Structure formats: structure tokens, C-alpha cells
PANUSE-226850 format. One line per field, with one value per residue: chain; residue in three letters; residue number from 1; z, x negated, y of N, C-alpha, C in turn. Coordinates in steps of 0.001 Angstrom, whole numbers, plus 500000, padded with zeros to 6 digits. Layout:
BEGIN
unit <- A,...
code <- Ala,...
pos <- NUM,...
nZ <- Z,...
nX <- X,...
nY <- Y,...
caZ <- Z,...
caX <- X,...
caY <- Y,...
cZ <- Z,...
cX <- X,...
cY <- Y,...
//
This chain:
BEGIN
unit <- A,A,A,A,A,A,A,A,A,A,A,A,A,A,A,A,A,A,A,A,A,A,A,A,A,A,A,A,A,A,A,A,A,A,A,A,A,A,A,A,A,A,A,A,A,A,A,A,A,A,A,A,A,A,A,A,A,A,A,A,A,A,A,A,A,A,A,A,A,A,A,A,A,A,A,A,A,A,A,A,A,A,A,A,A,A,A,A,A,A,A,A,A,A,A,A,A,A,A,A,A,A,A,A,A,A,A,A
code <- Met,Ile,Ser,Ile,Asp,Lys,Val,Ala,Asp,Glu,Ile,Asn,Val,Gly,Gln,Asp,Glu,Leu,Ala,His,Trp,Val,Arg,Gln,Gln,Gly,Gln,Gly,Leu,Phe,Arg,Pro,Thr,Asp,Thr,Gln,Val,Leu,Ala,Gln,Phe,Gly,Pro,Val,Ser,Asp,Trp,Val,Met,Ala,Gln,Ser,Tyr,Glu,Pro,Glu,Ala,Ile,His,Thr,Phe,Met,Gln,Val,Ala,Asp,Phe,Tyr,Leu,Ile,Ala,His,Gly,Glu,Ala,Val,Thr,Trp,Trp,Gln,Gly,Gly,Gly,Val,Val,Gly,Val,Val,Asn,Gln,Gly,Glu,Gly,Ser,His,Gly,Gly,Gly,Gly,Gly,Arg,Ser,Ile,Gly,Pro,Val,Glu,Val
pos <- 1,2,3,4,5,6,7,8,9,10,11,12,13,14,15,16,17,18,19,20,21,22,23,24,25,26,27,28,29,30,31,32,33,34,35,36,37,38,39,40,41,42,43,44,45,46,47,48,49,50,51,52,53,54,55,56,57,58,59,60,61,62,63,64,65,66,67,68,69,70,71,72,73,74,75,76,77,78,79,80,81,82,83,84,85,86,87,88,89,90,91,92,93,94,95,96,97,98,99,100,101,102,103,104,105,106,107,108
nZ <- 485141,484987,484674,484751,482873,484434,487025,486745,486383,488954,490532,489449,490378,492750,494420,495228,495724,494314,492335,490929,490002,488353,486388,485206,483984,481884,479668,478972,480939,481446,480599,478149,478471,476553,473885,474478,477227,477937,477193,479316,481402,481821,482673,485031,486508,486787,488415,490768,491492,492114,494560,498145,498846,500225,498678,498422,498655,496388,494362,494760,494303,491557,490441,490785,490333,490965,489958,487234,487136,487615,485374,483356,484014,483454,480736,479616,477701,477788,480331,481413,482264,483276,485181,488252,491504,494301,496933,497880,499463,500432,502486,505112,504122,501750,498139,497039,499230,500837,503374,505003,504161,502773,500077,500145,499665,496261,493547,490228
nX <- 359827,356442,353443,350169,348292,346325,347310,349573,348299,347185,349512,350832,349409,350486,353223,355550,358603,358204,356327,357856,359946,358478,357579,360019,360640,358885,356179,356643,356658,354083,351211,348752,345176,343508,341364,341090,341327,339192,337107,337000,335896,333096,332746,334357,333073,330541,331209,332087,329743,328116,328943,328792,329352,329464,327544,328846,331548,331846,331361,333540,335686,335365,336186,338861,342373,342603,340416,340931,343417,342738,341103,343020,344746,343109,342865,345378,347202,349749,350331,350371,347663,346268,344361,344301,345350,344624,344552,342185,342099,340846,341673,342244,344516,345183,345371,342775,341125,338838,337729,338386,336966,336849,337360,338546,340157,340578,339831,339734
nY <- 856062,855299,853471,852035,849559,848234,848471,846895,844419,844039,843955,841750,839587,838923,837211,838302,840290,842697,841959,840099,841775,843539,841768,841148,843573,843867,844863,847487,849434,850078,851838,851182,850665,852651,853951,856676,856696,855044,856722,858434,857059,857362,860181,860083,858084,859290,861483,860184,858812,860952,861765,861340,858657,855326,852729,850200,850894,852501,850625,848858,850641,851188,848854,848421,849331,852073,853568,853329,854598,857287,857783,857412,859535,861727,861422,861665,863774,864842,865571,868529,870520,868403,865963,864088,863489,861612,859139,856891,853935,851132,849220,846766,844276,845490,845341,845328,844939,846109,845956,848117,850322,853579,855815,858194,861454,862151,864118,864895
caZ <- 485836,484138,485362,483820,482763,485540,488157,486455,486659,490405,491056,488955,491146,493854,494205,496019,494981,493383,491202,490175,489324,487290,485298,484531,483222,480707,479590,478619,482049,481684,479511,477957,478568,475164,473704,475175,478637,478021,477082,480613,482392,482124,483549,486352,487178,487147,489554,491952,491854,492629,495915,499143,499282,500367,497423,498389,498402,494981,493558,494887,493641,490110,490006,491036,489525,491285,488985,485965,487263,487444,483965,482598,484295,482740,479291,479171,477360,478029,481671,481278,483342,483495,486522,489146,492886,494993,498049,497693,500741,500265,503833,505351,503614,500437,497060,496831,500452,501032,504763,505660,503587,502068,499283,500556,498641,495004,492538,489100
caX <- 358645,355413,352187,349122,348098,345518,348226,350373,347446,347080,350830,351193,348706,351370,354421,356578,359709,357679,355743,358986,360626,357597,357611,361312,360665,358031,355018,357048,356402,352656,350374,347515,343898,343106,340051,341073,341073,337811,336204,336957,335191,331798,332873,334877,331966,329520,331703,332078,328349,327497,329423,327977,330060,328651,327488,329870,332837,331828,331502,334929,336531,335258,336722,340307,343245,342452,339468,341645,344454,342120,340708,344260,345205,342256,343022,346746,347357,351105,350378,349740,346732,345480,343900,345048,344912,345065,343744,341744,341811,340839,341630,342795,345849,345399,345044,341335,340542,337470,337306,338637,336195,337712,336698,339172,340847,339857,340383,338809
caY <- 855613,854715,853209,851605,848120,847706,848346,845695,843260,843859,843558,840419,838559,838579,836413,838963,840896,843683,841240,839528,842878,844022,840777,841287,844824,843770,845761,848841,850351,850228,852355,850415,851358,852860,854585,857963,856387,854547,857867,859115,856242,857979,861345,859708,857377,860273,862257,859326,858531,862178,861985,860634,857458,854123,851972,849150,851548,852911,849404,848408,851631,851076,847567,848329,850189,853495,854113,853397,855628,858602,857890,857625,860894,862661,861226,861918,865190,865330,866146,869842,870793,867198,865646,863219,863549,860415,858695,855531,853301,849690,848679,845440,844056,846086,844419,845251,844428,846566,845954,849381,851418,854515,856845,859436,862238,862203,865009,865063
cZ <- 484828,484986,484319,483900,483922,486810,487964,486768,488154,491008,490680,489626,492264,493434,494966,495118,493955,492141,490320,489372,488146,486111,484516,483632,481936,480717,479251,479704,482165,480437,479375,478173,477142,475093,474381,476659,478808,477960,478403,481678,482796,483036,484949,487152,487647,488376,490837,492430,492457,494050,496888,499725,499394,499063,497320,498090,496942,494085,493583,494127,492131,489566,490108,490258,489786,490286,487639,486004,487036,485987,483080,482783,483556,481230,478769,478944,477628,479471,481581,482503,483685,484953,487312,490533,493562,496169,497844,499060,500559,501629,503913,504799,502265,499371,496897,498031,500711,502479,505454,505124,502765,501262,499525,499432,497394,494081,491465,488050
cX <- 357701,354157,351186,348925,347303,346364,349087,349577,347373,348404,351136,350445,349619,352555,355598,357670,359221,357112,356841,359688,359790,357611,358910,361346,359859,356943,355373,356800,354943,351907,349135,346283,343355,341765,339970,340775,339629,336804,336072,336206,333860,331912,333398,333787,330897,329939,331630,330645,327655,327948,328564,328714,329101,328676,328562,331252,332932,332059,332951,335864,336528,335810,338244,341064,343042,341521,340160,342742,343878,341696,341931,344749,344395,342478,344392,346954,348759,351304,349646,348875,345867,345179,344859,344488,345454,344174,343442,341399,341953,340697,342195,344203,346115,344984,343543,340585,339120,337040,337456,337826,337126,336878,337391,339855,339972,340564,339339,339453
cY <- 854988,854515,852744,850094,847516,847559,847102,844430,842979,843398,842121,839273,838046,837732,837013,839565,841910,843001,840651,840621,843386,843062,840874,842522,844740,844832,847200,849876,850751,850698,851483,851291,851469,853586,855948,857770,855923,855682,858621,858324,856872,859180,861011,858994,858349,861069,861431,859089,859759,862500,861170,859424,856280,853335,850888,849734,851990,851705,848912,849343,851449,849763,847479,849393,851678,854198,854322,854465,857022,858802,858117,859058,861935,862587,861653,863412,865716,865756,867473,870117,869596,866940,864789,863436,862311,860123,857228,854966,851806,849025,847279,845370,844701,845083,844246,844742,844866,846649,847295,850543,852301,855491,858178,860187,862362,863176,865193,865938
//
């Protein structure tokens, strides 16, 4: 299992069993946001901005781990074929708490 540093940041805010387990595992589970990932921020942002999402949903999306996950997926060359497919839903009770707004299925 591997994830990314931004996910670790969001999990570590909590005080639940998952946060405790992640802290015990150390940073080895989480890929850092490196220059290859940073280079994908522009294309991912451009794609999101070209959609017909509400500005508040776009702003929230670009601040949470989902945005970073897609950029990581686009940057990682060991995933043959590249790309990430996911569903972004910052509803009630989620870490980002976007009041139920959703960006929906995302494929870049």
C-alpha cells in the first residue's frame, strides 16, 4: 500500500484509529510531492477549470488531497498508462467538508 503526503496530512489531523496507525507506520507509506508532481498541477488545474463546476467546488477541490492524488497519478511513470480515476465528494462529515458539493467522476 502506498499513498501520498497530502493524504497523510489529512489523516494526521484526526485522533482516531486510522490516524494512530498511520503515525505508527511512519512516512514510508507516503510519496512526497516532488517536482514531477508539481509539474502536473497546471494541467490538472486547467482541466478542472475547463469543466462547468461551481467555483466554490473547484476552490475546495484544489485545496484537498484529491487534487494532489490526481497530480501524483499523472506524474507517476511506473503506472503504465498513467491517469487516475476517482470520485471527489466533499460532503458532510468528510475531511474537507464542502457542504455536500461534488465534483463527481474525474479522469485526467
